[in-house]
C-alpha positions as CSV (number, residue, x, y, z in Angstrom):
1,X,60.4,-71.8,150.5
2,X,57.6,-72.8,148.2
3,X,57.2,-74.0,144.6
4,X,54.3,-74.2,142.2
5,X,53.9,-76.6,139.2
6,X,52.4,-74.4,136.5
7,X,49.4,-75.6,134.4
8,X,49.4,-76.2,131.5
9,X,52.9,-77.6,130.9
10,X,54.7,-80.4,129.1
11,X,53.7,-82.4,126.1
12,X,51.6,-81.0,123.3
13,X,49.4,-83.1,121.0
14,X,52.1,-83.1,118.2
15,X,54.8,-84.5,120.6
16,X,52.4,-87.1,122.0
17,X,51.5,-88.2,118.5
18,X,55.1,-88.4,117.3
19,X,56.2,-90.5,120.3
20,X,53.2,-92.8,119.9
21,X,54.1,-93.3,116.2
22,X,57.7,-94.1,117.2
23,X,56.5,-96.6,119.8
24,X,54.2,-98.3,117.4
25,X,56.9,-98.6,114.8
26,X,59.3,-100.1,117.3
27,X,56.6,-102.7,118.2
28,X,55.5,-103.4,114.7
29,X,58.8,-103.5,112.7
30,X,60.9,-105.6,115.0
31,X,62.7,-107.1,112.0
32,X,63.8,-103.8,110.5
33,X,66.2,-101.1,111.5
34,X,64.4,-97.9,112.4
35,X,65.8,-94.5,111.5
36,X,64.4,-91.1,112.5
37,X,65.2,-88.2,110.2
38,X,66.2,-85.3,112.6
39,X,65.3,-85.5,116.2
40,X,61.8,-86.9,116.7
41,X,61.2,-84.0,119.1
42,X,63.7,-81.6,120.6
43,X,64.3,-83.3,123.9
44,X,67.6,-84.9,124.9
45,X,66.1,-87.4,127.3
46,X,63.6,-88.7,124.8
47,X,66.2,-89.0,122.0
48,X,68.6,-90.9,124.3
49,X,65.9,-93.3,125.4
50,X,65.0,-94.0,121.8
51,X,68.6,-94.5,120.9
52,X,68.8,-97.0,123.8
53,X,66.0,-99.0,122.1
54,X,67.9,-99.2,118.9
55,X,66.7,-96.2,116.9
56,X,69.2,-94.5,114.7
57,X,68.9,-90.7,114.3
58,X,70.2,-89.2,111.1
59,X,70.4,-85.9,109.3
60,X,71.8,-87.6,106.2
61,X,69.2,-89.2,104.0
62,X,71.9,-91.2,102.2
63,X,72.6,-93.1,105.4
64,X,69.2,-94.9,105.4
65,X,69.5,-98.3,103.6
66,X,66.9,-100.0,101.5
67,X,64.5,-102.1,103.6
68,X,64.7,-99.9,106.7
69,X,61.9,-97.9,108.4
70,X,62.3,-94.1,108.3
71,X,60.2,-91.8,110.5
72,X,59.9,-88.1,109.8
73,X,60.2,-86.0,112.9
74,X,57.4,-83.9,114.4
75,X,59.1,-80.8,112.9
76,X,58.5,-82.1,109.3
77,X,60.9,-82.4,106.3
78,X,61.5,-80.6,103.1
79,X,59.7,-81.7,99.9
80,X,63.0,-82.9,98.5
81,X,63.7,-85.2,101.5
82,X,60.1,-86.5,101.5
83,X,60.3,-87.3,97.8
84,X,63.7,-89.0,98.2
85,X,62.5,-91.4,100.8
86,X,59.1,-92.0,99.1
87,X,61.0,-93.2,96.0
88,X,63.2,-95.7,97.8
89,X,62.5,-99.2,99.0
90,X,61.7,-98.1,102.5
91,X,58.8,-98.0,104.9
92,X,58.1,-94.3,105.5
93,X,56.3,-93.3,108.6
94,X,55.3,-89.6,109.0
95,X,55.2,-88.1,112.5
96,X,55.0,-84.5,111.3
97,X,52.8,-82.3,113.6
98,X,49.5,-81.4,111.9
99,X,50.1,-77.7,112.6
100,X,53.5,-77.9,110.9
101,X,51.7,-79.6,107.9
102,X,49.3,-76.7,107.9
103,X,52.1,-74.2,107.4
104,X,53.6,-76.3,104.6
105,X,50.1,-76.3,102.9
106,X,49.7,-72.6,103.4
107,X,53.1,-71.9,101.7
108,X,51.9,-74.0,98.7
109,X,48.5,-72.4,98.6
110,X,49.6,-68.8,98.8
111,X,52.7,-69.0,96.6
112,X,50.5,-70.5,93.9
113,X,48.2,-67.5,94.2
114,X,51.2,-65.1,93.7
115,X,51.9,-64.1,97.2
116,X,55.4,-63.6,98.6
117,X,55.7,-65.3,101.9
118,X,57.1,-63.6,104.9
119,X,58.0,-66.4,107.3
120,X,58.7,-65.4,110.9
121,X,61.1,-67.9,112.4
122,X,64.6,-69.2,113.1
123,X,66.1,-70.2,109.7
124,X,68.3,-72.8,111.3
125,X,65.4,-74.6,113.1
126,X,64.3,-78.0,111.6
127,X,60.7,-76.8,111.2
128,X,61.8,-73.6,109.4
129,X,64.2,-75.5,107.1
130,X,61.4,-77.8,105.9
131,X,58.8,-75.0,105.4
132,X,61.2,-72.7,103.6
133,X,62.2,-75.5,101.2
134,X,58.6,-75.6,99.9
135,X,59.3,-72.4,97.9
136,X,62.7,-70.9,98.7
137,X,62.5,-68.3,96.0
138,X,59.2,-67.0,97.2
139,X,59.9,-66.8,100.9
140,X,61.7,-64.2,103.0
141,X,62.6,-65.4,106.5
142,X,62.2,-62.7,109.2
143,X,63.7,-63.3,112.6
144,X,64.0,-59.7,113.8
145,X,62.7,-56.3,112.8
146,X,66.0,-55.7,110.9
147,X,65.1,-58.5,108.5
148,X,61.8,-56.9,107.3
149,X,63.4,-54.7,104.6
150,X,64.7,-57.9,102.9
151,X,61.1,-58.5,101.8
152,X,60.4,-55.1,100.2
153,X,59.4,-54.8,96.6
154,X,56.7,-57.5,96.2
155,X,53.1,-57.0,95.1
156,X,51.4,-58.8,98.0
157,X,52.4,-60.7,101.1
158,X,51.2,-63.5,103.3
159,X,52.8,-63.7,106.8
160,X,53.3,-67.1,108.2
161,X,55.4,-68.3,111.1
162,X,57.1,-71.1,112.9
163,X,54.7,-72.8,115.3
164,X,56.9,-72.6,118.4
165,X,57.7,-68.9,118.7
166,X,57.2,-66.4,121.5
167,X,53.6,-65.3,120.9
168,X,54.1,-61.8,122.3
169,X,57.2,-61.1,120.2
170,X,55.6,-62.6,117.1
171,X,52.5,-60.4,117.4
172,X,54.7,-57.3,117.8
173,X,56.7,-58.3,114.7
174,X,53.5,-58.9,112.7
175,X,52.3,-55.4,113.6
176,X,55.6,-53.9,112.4
177,X,55.5,-55.8,109.2
178,X,51.9,-54.6,108.5
179,X,52.9,-51.0,109.2
180,X,56.0,-51.1,107.0
181,X,54.8,-53.0,103.9
182,X,51.7,-52.7,101.7
183,X,49.2,-55.4,100.9
184,X,50.1,-57.6,103.9
185,X,47.7,-60.4,104.8
186,X,47.6,-63.1,107.6
187,X,46.1,-66.6,107.5
188,X,42.6,-67.0,108.9
189,X,43.8,-69.4,111.7
190,X,46.8,-69.0,114.0
191,X,50.1,-70.7,113.1
192,X,51.6,-70.7,116.6
193,X,50.7,-73.9,118.3
194,X,47.9,-73.5,120.8
195,X,49.8,-75.5,123.4
196,X,52.8,-73.3,123.0
197,X,50.8,-70.1,123.4
198,X,48.9,-71.5,126.4
199,X,52.2,-72.4,128.2
200,X,53.6,-69.0,127.5
201,X,50.4,-67.3,128.7
202,X,50.6,-69.3,131.9
203,X,54.2,-68.2,132.5
204,X,53.0,-64.6,132.1
205,X,50.1,-65.1,134.5
206,X,52.3,-66.7,137.2
207,X,55.1,-64.1,136.9
208,X,53.8,-62.0,139.8
209,X,53.4,-65.1,142.1
210,X,57.1,-66.2,142.2
211,X,60.6,-64.8,142.0
212,X,62.1,-67.6,139.9
213,X,61.3,-70.0,137.2
214,X,62.7,-73.4,136.3
215,X,61.8,-74.5,132.7
216,X,62.4,-78.2,131.9
217,X,63.4,-78.6,128.3
218,X,66.3,-79.0,126.0
219,X,68.5,-76.1,124.8
220,X,67.5,-76.8,121.2
221,X,63.8,-76.7,121.9
222,X,62.4,-73.5,120.6
223,X,59.3,-73.5,122.7
224,X,61.2,-74.3,125.9
225,X,63.7,-71.5,125.3
226,X,60.8,-69.1,124.7
227,X,59.3,-70.0,128.2
228,X,62.6,-69.0,129.8
229,X,62.9,-65.8,127.7
230,X,59.3,-64.7,128.6
231,X,59.9,-65.3,132.4
232,X,63.1,-63.4,132.2
233,X,61.5,-60.5,130.4
234,X,59.0,-60.3,133.2
235,X,61.8,-59.9,135.7
236,X,62.1,-63.4,137.1
237,X,65.3,-65.3,137.6
238,X,65.1,-68.3,135.2
239,X,67.0,-71.4,134.1
240,X,66.4,-74.0,131.4
241,X,67.4,-77.5,132.3
242,X,67.1,-81.0,130.9
243,X,66.6,-82.7,134.2
244,X,66.6,-82.1,138.0
245,X,70.3,-82.8,138.6
246,X,71.2,-79.6,136.6
247,X,69.5,-77.4,139.3
248,X,72.1,-76.4,141.9
249,X,71.9,-75.4,145.5
250,X,73.8,-72.2,144.5
251,X,71.1,-71.3,141.9
252,X,68.3,-71.8,144.4
253,X,69.9,-69.6,147.0
254,X,67.7,-66.6,147.9
255,X,64.6,-68.1,146.1
256,X,61.5,-68.0,148.2
257,X,58.8,-68.9,145.7
258,X,59.6,-70.9,142.6
259,X,57.5,-71.7,139.6
260,X,58.2,-74.9,137.6
261,X,57.0,-75.4,134.0
262,X,58.0,-77.7,131.1
263,X,58.3,-77.2,127.3
264,X,56.0,-79.0,125.0
265,X,58.5,-81.7,124.3
266,X,59.5,-82.4,127.9
267,X,58.0,-85.5,129.6
268,X,56.1,-85.1,132.9
269,X,58.3,-87.6,134.7
270,X,61.1,-85.0,134.5
271,X,58.8,-82.5,136.2
272,X,58.0,-85.0,139.0
273,X,61.7,-85.8,139.5
274,X,62.4,-82.1,140.0
275,X,59.4,-81.7,142.4
276,X,60.7,-84.6,144.4
277,X,64.2,-83.2,144.6
278,X,62.9,-79.7,145.6
279,X,60.9,-81.3,148.4
280,X,63.3,-83.9,149.8
281,X,66.7,-82.4,149.2
282,X,66.1,-78.6,149.5
283,X,63.0,-78.4,151.8
284,X,60.7,-76.6,149.4
285,X,56.9,-77.0,150.1
286,X,54.7,-77.7,147.1
287,X,51.6,-75.5,146.9
288,X,48.7,-75.2,144.5
289,X,48.8,-72.5,141.9
C-alpha cells in the first residue's frame, strides 16, 4: 500500500496573507478585543485556533463594539458592511484576498459601463455575497446551466465568477453562456485563483496514478470540495476530511495507492499528521509523485 503527497497543495497566497494579518493584529493590539467578520478562511482547525487565542468571530456587524479591532475575512465583505465599520470608532483591518478585490472592482467597472454581470458562483458563499452586493440589481448569479435563462434580455454581458470554483465546470458553463446569449464578454484576466486551478489540475494529472484521494479541508471550503468533486468525477474513491482522525480503517480497506492533497485553506501540518498516521498506523509507504 502506497501514498503520494500531491504537489501543489495547501495554502494559497490569499490565505497566507490573511493569517499573517490576523497574527500581526493579535501581536499589535493586545489591549483591544479582536473580531473577525465571517471566518478568516474556511478551515475549522484554523478558526478554532484563533478562537483559542481570544479572537471573536461574528456575522453580525452590530456585535462589534466601539474601540475594538475588526478584521475582514479573506473572502471580502459587502460595500454596506465595509462602510458601516469604516464609519465607527474601530480599527479596521482588511484581509480580503487581492483576487477577490479584483472581482469587486470588475463589478464596479463593468456595471458603470452598462454591462449586466453574469456571476458564476454559489450565492450562499461569503465571497459571492460580498461581490453580488456591489450591484445586486445588475447581477444575475448562475450556478448551473438552468440559471442562465434568468439573465436573458440585457443588451450586453460581462461574465465574472467566484475565485474558488471547479475550473473545468466553470469553463463549460462559460461556453454555454456564450452560445446562448448575445454580446457576451469575459475579463482579460482569469477570475479563478491560480492556486485553486493549479491544485485542481494536479488532481486531474494524478488521477491515473492512484485509486483513492484524501482531500484535507473543511466542508464549507469551496476549493476543497471542488478537489473532492474532481477526483470523484475521474473515477477515484474520495473523501474530504478536516484532520487525520476522520480517516477510518474501513474507508482505507481495498486501497492500494492513495493520493493526498489539501485545499487552499488547509495548513500543511494537517497533511503531515495524516502522512504520519498512514505510515505508522496503517502501514502505507510514502512514495514520490
